[in-house]
N, C-alpha and C positions, 0 to 999 in steps of 0.2 A: 608107210602107205596112206591111202585115202580112208580105207576101213578104219585104220588105228587110229587117225585123226579124228573120223566123227564119232568113233567109238569114245575116245577120251573126252571130248566135249561133251557129250551126252551124259556122261556117267558124272562128270565134274559138275554139272547144274542139275544132276538127279533129274534129267526129264524123262517122260514116259517112252516106251517102246513105239508107239505110235508115230512120235515124231522123227525116227529113224532117216526118212527121205529130206528132210530140212537139212539133217547135221550132215549128210552126205553132200548134198548142195552147199551148204557151207563152208565143208572141209575142200571141195573142189576149188570155190572162188578164193579162199585164203592162199590154195596153193599158187594160182595162177598170181596172187598179190604178194608174193613171197619171194624174197632171194634165193639164188642156189649157187653153189661153189662150181658147179658144172658150166652155169652160164656166166662165169666170171661176174659173179655178184649181180647180178640184174634178174629182174623178173619177167616171165613170159611176157605178162602184160607190157611191159616196155621194149620188148623186142618185135611186138606186133604194132603198139601205136606209138612209138619212138618218145615217149614221156613217160615221167614216173606216174603211177596209179595215184588218185586222190583216196586217201584211207580214212579220212576224217569222221566218215559216218560210222564207220565199225563201232558196235557194243561188244559189253561181255556177255555171253550167252547167260541166259537166266536171269538178267536184270531187268528190273522194272523198264516199262515203258508206257507212256500215256499218249492216248490218240487224242488230237483236237477236233472236236465235232464244230462247225463254225454253224450258228444257227440263221 
């Protein structure tokens, strides 16, 4: 379920509970990008947009990220 995915992600990276809504949105996003057996191993994204989703931007939860501030 969506709640189970979000809970697992939050606990895996030891994030504080106040980020719960972010993990729910992430779990939903990943569910849409993930293949399912009932859809003949296609994603919901593929059914809607008729091409595979680009997942190259995904990072591991809890990983370090840096912001480039241009002067």
